[in-house]
VOTORPA-757070 format. One record per residue (C-alpha): residue in one letter; y, z, x. Coordinates in steps of 0.1 Angstrom, whole numbers, plus 5000, padded with zeros to 4 digits. Example, Ala and Ser with C-alpha at 12.3 -4.5 7.8 and 13.67 -1.06 7.14 Angstrom:
% VOTORPA-757070
A495550785123S498950715137
//
This chain:
% VOTORPA-757070
M528948765493Q532448775477F534048455464L537248625453D539348905466N538249225447G535549015431P531949125427D529649135457I526848885447P523548955465T522448675489E518948685473L520548605439L522448305454E519348175470A517348215438Q520148025420E519947735445R516147725439G516647705401A515048045396V517848225378V518348225340F521948275329V522548485298C526048445284G527848645258A531148625238G533348655270V532748295280S534348165248R537248405248G539248175271V539347905244G540548135217L537348245200P537048605192S534948885207F532249035185H534649305174G537349045167L534748825148V533849115125A537449205119A538248845111V535348825086Y536649135068I540148975066A538848635054L536848805027G539749035016E537649335024T538349655045W536049905061N538550185056G537050445032Q533650285034P531350555049A528450305054E530750065074A533650245091P531450455116W529850135130I533249985137E535550275146G532950545156P532050655192A528950435191P530050105175A527249885160L529149585146D525949415134R525149715111A528749705098L528149345086F524849435071A526449725052L529249485041Q526749235027T524849515009R528049644993M529249304982G525849194969G524449514955A520949494939D521549164921A519748884939R522348614930M525248834941A523448924974A522948554981N526548484974A527648764996R525448635025S526848285020R530448405021I529948605053L528248315070N530948075060A533548315074V531648345106Q531447975109D535147925103E536048175130L533748025156T534647665151A536847545181P539147245180P537646915192R538346775227I539447115239P539047165277L535847365284P535647395322D534047745322H531247625299L530647315320N530547505353L528047755339L525847475327R525947325363L525147665378S522247725354R520147425364D516447495369A514147365397D514147025379M517947015377R517947075340P520647305325R518947625313L521147885297I520548165271T523548265249T524048525222N526948315209F526848125177D529347865188V528247535202L530847505229F528247465257E526847165238Q530347025232A531347065269W528246875280R528546595254E532246535262S531546535299R528346335301G528346125269F524946235257P523646545240L522146845257P518947005242S519847295220R517547535203A517947845182V515948155171A512448045160D512747705177M513247855211P510547785237G508948065256P510048155291G508047955317S507047685293A507747315302D510547275277F512347605285S515647425291G518947335275V521147585256L519047855239H520848045212L519148385209H520648485175G521248135161R524047875162L526647745138A525047595107H521847775117I522948135119D520148385113L522048675097A518948885101A519048835138L522848905138Q522049235120N519349345146E516649315119A514449085139I513249045175D512348685181R509548575204V511848495233T513448845231A509948995231E508948805262E512148905279L511549265271Q507949235285F509549105317A512149385317L509549645312G507849535344R511049585364A512649885347Q511950245357V510050325324P507150575323D503850405322D502750545288L506050445272A505950105287R502450055274A503650155239W506449905241R504149625252L501849705223L504649695198L505849365211G502349215211N501649365177R504549175162T503148845175A499748935161K501149015127Q503048675127T499848485133Q497448695112W497348455082D497648145103D494848205128G493947835134W490447855119F491047555097D492347355126I489147445146R486947335118R488747005117R488446945154L484747035154A484146785126G485746525149G483346605178D485746805199A484247095219G486347085250F488047355271D491147375249L489147425217R486947685234R490047875243Q491347845207V488047985194A488248275219R491848345208L490748345172F487848585176T489548815201P490549135182R494249195181P495949535185Q497849655155A500249945160R501450185133P503450505135V501350815139F502051115117K503351415136W504451765125P508051835136E506852085162E504651815179V507251715205E505051705237A504951385257E501851195250R500350855258E500750575233A497450655216R499450945201L502850775201M501350535176D498150465157V496450175175R493849975156Y492149645162G491849365136G489649055137P490048705123V491048675087H489448345077A486748275104D483048355099P480748375129A477848215111E480047925100L481247875136L477747855150G476747615122L479547385133W479447435171P477347175190P474347365207A474847155239E478147345244D476747695238A476747805274A480447695279L481547875248L479548185256R481248215290T484648175275L483948445248I482548695273R485648665294A487848705263L485749015253E486249175287D490049115286A490249265250L488249565260E490449615291E493549605269A491949835244T491150085272D494750065283H495850155248G493550445246F491250275220T488150325242G487050615264Q488150985263G484951085244F485350825216D485050455221R486550315189A485849955199S482150025202F482250235170Q483349925151V480049765159K477149975144S474449735156V474549435180A471649285161P472449195125H472249505102A473549615068Q475449895085D477949635097S478949525063L482649605070R482849365100E486149465114G487849465148F485449385176Y482549305154P483248935149I483448845186V480349065193R478448885165V479348545179V478348645215A475048795204D474048495182L475048245209L472948445234E469948425211R470348055204L470947975241A467848185252A465647965231A467147645245S468047735281P466848075293Y468348035327A471847985312A471348265288R470348505317A473448405337A475648485307A473848815301E474348915338Q478148865331L477849135305A475749365328G478549355353Q481049505330S481549875325Y482349885288S479950025261L480049705240S479249485270L476249715280R475049705244L475149325244Y473149325276L470549565261H470349325231A469749035256L466849235270T465149225236L465148845234P461648695239G461048545272L464548605286F463848905309D460649045324P459449355305R459249555338W462949485343A463749595307A461849915312E463449995345Y466949925330L466250175303L465050435328A468150375350L470650445322N472550765327D471951055303E475050995282H474150625276F470550715269W471050995245V474451035228S476650725232D476950415209L474250255231R471650465211R470950185186E470249925213V468350175235M465950265207R465649905194L464749785229A462050045233A460649965199L460549595203R459149575238W457049895240A453749715239E454849495268F455849785291D453649885319P451750215311A453550385340D456850285325R455850405290L454850735304A458150775323L460050695291E457950935270T458551205296R462351145295M462251155257A460251475256A462551645280G465451595256P469151555263P470651775290R472752065280V475751935299L476151655274F477351895247V480652085245E480752425261D481552665233L480853035236G478853175207M477352835197E474352825220E471952855191Q473552565172V473652345203A470052415210G469152315175V471051985179M469251915212E465851985196R466651765166E467651475189T464451515209F462351525177L463951205163R463451015195L459751105198A459151065160R460750725161Q458750615190E455450735174H456350555142I456850215159A454050255185P451350515175G449650685204L452050895224G450851045256P449451395255A452651575267A454951385243A452451425214A452251805220R455951835221L456351645188T453651865172A455452175183F458652055167R456951985134G455252325134A458552505140N460552285115P458252175087K461152025068W462051785095E461051425088L461851085102E463950855080V462150535073D465350315072E466050325110R468750595104A467550775135D468550465156F472250505148S474750745162S476450735128W475250615094S477250505063E475750475028T476950464993R474850564963P476050514928G476050794903A474951154907Q472151224932G469251444921E465851464906P466051694875E462351674870L461851904900L463152184876D460752104848D458352394855V460952644867A461452964846A464852994828D465953294848E465353094880L466752764870V470252804884A469152954917R466452694922A468852404915G471252554940A468552594967L467352234963A470952104966A471452314997E468252205014D468851835008P472451774998W472151395003R469351354977Q469651654955G473351744958E473951694921I470651794907W472152064884R474651814870K471951574861F469751854847V472351984823A473051624811A469351574805D468451904789P471652114780V469652364759R467452464788A470452464811F472152704788E469152934787G469252944825L472953024825A472553284797A469753454818R472153474847S474953614825E472753884812A472253994848G476054004852E476353674871W478653394860P478453124886S481452884879A479752604899A476952604874W479052654842I481552374850P479052084849F477452244818F480652224798W481251864810A477851774796L478751944762H481751714758E479751444741L477051664726D477051724689D474952044686P476652304663D473952564669L474352534707E478152564703R477752884684R475353024710V477652934739V480753094722A478653414715A477553424752L481153384764A482153684743D480453904769A482453744798G485353934812V488653784823G487653784859E484253614852L485953344831S488653264856G486453024876F485752794847A488352874820T489852514822S486352374816V485952594785S489352504770S488752134778W485452144759M487052314729V489752044727R487151764731R485051914703A488051924679G488452304681L484652374675P484652354637A481052484635V482052814651A483553094629P487353104631E487453464643D485153374672R487153074682I490353284682A488753564702L487653304728W491253154728D492753504734R490453564763L491253224779L494953304776D494353644792V492953444822L496153254825V498253564824A496053764848D495553484874P498853304883R496953054904E495152914875D496452574863D499752574881G499852204874G501051904892T503951664889D502751464859R503151684828A501551434805S498351454826D498651834828I498851864790L495651664787N493751824816R494952184822A494352504803P497952574792G498052234775H494552284760L495452624746A498752494730R496952214713L494152444701L496552704687V498552454667H495252304654E494252654642I497652704626G497252374608Q493952494593L495652794577G497252594549V500752754553D503452614530D506552464544G509252714553V507053014546G506653094583V503653114607P501553434602I502653704626A499353714646F499653344653K503453374660Q502653634686R500253394703L502853124703D505253364719R502753444746L502353074754V506053014755D506453314778L504053194804A505753174838G506252884861A504352564858R501952714833G504752784809A506252434814I502852274805A502452494774V506052424762A505752054768A502452044748L504152244720G507052004721R504751734707T504051954677L507652064671P508051864638M505152054623L506152394637H509752344625R508552244591L506452564587D508752804605P512252664613D513553004624W510953054651A511052684662E514852684666A514853024684R511952974708L511352594713V514652414707P516452574737F514052404760F515352064748A518852124763I519351854789D520152094817H516952294812D514352244840W511652174814A513651934792P512351604807A508751704800I509251834765W511451534755A508751304769Q506251464745F508451504715A509751144717T506251014711V506251154676G506950914647R509950964623W511951274628R513151494599N516951524593A516951904596L515151904629F517251624644A520451794634V519752074659L518451834686R521251574682P523551684711A520651704736F519251364723L522551184729G523051364762A519751234776F521150884776G523750994801A521051124825P518650824825R516850894858R516151254848F514751154814E513050824826A509550934813A510950944777S513250644780E511350384760N510650624731L514150764730V515650414728F513150334700H514350634680L518050554687L517650194674R515450304645M518150534633A520850264637R518650024617D518450294589R522150304589V522349914586A520049944556G522050224541E519150464545A520550684573E520151064571D523251274576A522451374612W521751014624P524150894651S526950674640F527250314652A529950424677E527750704690T524850464694K526950204713A528350484735A524750614743L523650264753A526750214774A526350554791T522750484802N521450254829A520149894829E516549994825W517150174793R519149884779R516249664789H514049874767A516549824739S516649444744F512849434744Q512649624711L515149394695F513149094708R509849244695E511349304661I512248934656E509048824672D506949034648T508848904618D507248624598R508548294612D509948174578S511848504574R513448534608A516748374600L517248604570H516148904590W518748824616R521548774591E520749094571T519449334597L519249244633G522549054637P524649334621L522649594642F523349404674V527049364667A527349734658V525649894687W525349664717P527949744745M529549414755A531349524787P530449264814A529549534839L526749654816Q524949334813S521849254834A519248984841E516549214827S518249244793T519248874793Y515548774794Y514748954761L518048884744T517548514751G514048534736M515648714705M518148434701L515548154704R513548314676T516248334649G515447994634E518247844613A520448144623F520348034659P523947914662E525148244647A522948444671V524248244701T527848314692V527148684688V524748744718T525848514746P528748744757A525948994765V523948774789V524248684825G523348374846S519648344852G518648344889R515348254906D514748614916D515148744881R512748714852D513848364843A515348354808L515547974811A511747954812M511748054775I513647734767R510947534786D508147694767D508647574731H512247594721Q513747264732V513347144696L515647434685L518247324710M518046964697A518447084661H521547284671P522947094702R526347264703A524747614702G522247494727L525047394751E526747724746L523547904755L522947694786D526447754797A525848124795L522548124813V522847864841D524048004874S525447734897A523647894927Y520247854910P520347544887P517147474867R515247164877D515347024842L519047094835G519946714837A517246624812W518346904788L521946774789D520746414782D518846534752L521846734738V524346444741S521746204726V522046404694E525746484696P527646254720A530846434715L529546714736R530346504767T534046604763E533346974763M534347164795R531047344793F529147014795E531246894824R530547214844L526747194837L526646824845G528346894879I525747164886A522946934877R524246644899R524746874929A521247004925Q519846654924A521846554954
//
């Protein structure tokens, strides 16, 4: 039907639905354009103009406004980010300014005619004749039109306050993104999907032509958001309160069911770039199920009235079925791996279920309620169990099998027939295995002899071949698995009910004869399809090697570990720790035969780390002399680590130590894969062979007693050259380790050090960050050495991110040299005050935070009675000389420590405040609060120097984040010095305090 010429043709069905009140109107900015309010594009443009900003030349903003695919919400978000930066106070101020500009633009004049808004409200009435309209607009013109026409307000809700579609209070004006004075800028910037939007998307997915798998993925994401919102507010404490008041009605039962029903949680799934095939949502995302956070099944049963067990059980069984159906839809169950069932190791309580995640809590409640109800009302319990039997899910069937074990609930003949009727997959290989074997064990004596024989026959026949994957070439392995499963089932049955029938007993005897090492675990392990266990420490019984000959020790230990890796997997490690001398004899015997098993040598050297046995050390080094480079390559790092740990093996002859060192370096040169290192050079130096060898060589040079400047002996200089010339990461590790010893090497042989090591310190060298990180940890530097490093040292401050690992120590050295200059003790090469200030200005806020912390620690560590003098003679002049005072360089991080420094200057506090306050910024709630230091123990200092105290407060107090005790501080200050009331600073702070109190 057309109401206007050239107007839209409105379907009759839509008109009829509108008359029934079954249409929801969704209105955008167009409805308010007629009264002069802007479109979304106009609003954004007006905001920029009001703020004096422009998107021209802003690559993060202009494309969203002028580009082919405008996204104005993202433009505003980018504008806020640019205006606020990383500073929390500035970000809050930027957000406030943007919102104020939006509100100014969207405020219409009062008493303006609004016929379009009023007509839309009339058309949008629901079946109860209530206006019901959703709008994306922030203005409140719909509410204004209604109020001016009818004389009373119209219900108006926004964002989180909006009711869900279909609820009783789904009426009035519903602002999807917020309304004036309640604008949700996150919603404006598309950063949130509120609950109503989620429900609308759910409805839209049901009508849109979306592939089933993609629609399921969308529904999961939307439901997952709601689950995440309620995860930490699951209602358990409300349930406890209501139960304590005697409530156990239908509404509470539903609340309990909602609480214990596992919730789907979706996460992105990792994919390689080439994985672009279309897949169901189980591959589009990683779906997991989480249970209640606070609720405990045992606590619930302790509070729940037993008289209401049957009603609660029925509700929970329905909830479980719904959850399993949803999990199946999401691919969480079925397709060869039922993850819902896997989360429950045993329906009956068992230590294997210590994790208690996902579906376990609801299964635990259902199983325990069944057991309690079976004792009180078997008829009701059987009816509930039959509900489970009628479901097709593994967890439901496992609960039914559990019910069959309960005394007096089901006839034993029925239980046996149910076991026999299970299909082969359920009987042999599924997660039902635990409940199947437990039912047979608990009720075997009650079964009819004919049923026992039938069950024994089924067990002896073993699992059918069709249950296992068809894989050519693996028939022997599959046959072994089938025989092992048959053996475990028969052995378990014999263990719990001795006296198997002749055929089953013969089959079991045959298995034991063919596999004498097979045995049944005594801890029910055979009952479970999977078993988890953690054992502390190394596993093994070294006493099993007590009577083994030396030349057989290593082989015997390896055989025991291979035969029983669970119990004896680390028997050699425990043996070498218990008897390293015998272990070495075993290794030496193997080496004499030309065998050097690295898997046996590595734990041996680890055991030697803490062993002080000079004779054994000499024997080991002598034995290693016979090892070739290839034979050492598998455990060279273990050898070098042992040598470092034993301080270079002082009990071993120097020539033998050096010979071993040379052989280990040969390993590095010959095998480029050895010790390529990671990303943490400090760790590499400690844990990898290049770092070990560098430290060992410098230690050997130190033992030579070379005089300063004489030079390192040529043989050792050649070894240093070989280390420095190592390629790739091995060379980087060795050079970084040598960097820590540069002061010593430069003192002994300055020519070699400056020619071979100093070039690596250049700030553009790839290895510079690592070598500076090591060198900066050294104490005082010599003038001659620093003179050649000076340009690179100062240059590092201009590349703070690159040299971040060395930042704290480099700042320490910079301030120490400046302190020497204040004291008149500076060396010629030390940076000038101007160079020091320039370095601190060139670096970033984190490096200046290190500087402020070191200044703070220096005054903190000074004796309290000497602090004022130390400030006046040393720290104050130092700060004035080197701290960069440009406002753009100050930060909240530095402010915190600089404030602490001022508050610890004692009688010099007024002088410190005058000097330092230009370098501090206002303290905000998101920063480390400098004002907290005043609260701690320094109010007395402010009272002693009220004018300086007012100056400090004026520098620290940010009007956006006034401290709660600002008014009290001001009262204290003027009680000591009333004249402060006339200070402009005082009036500003008093105004802030009054606004905060208001």
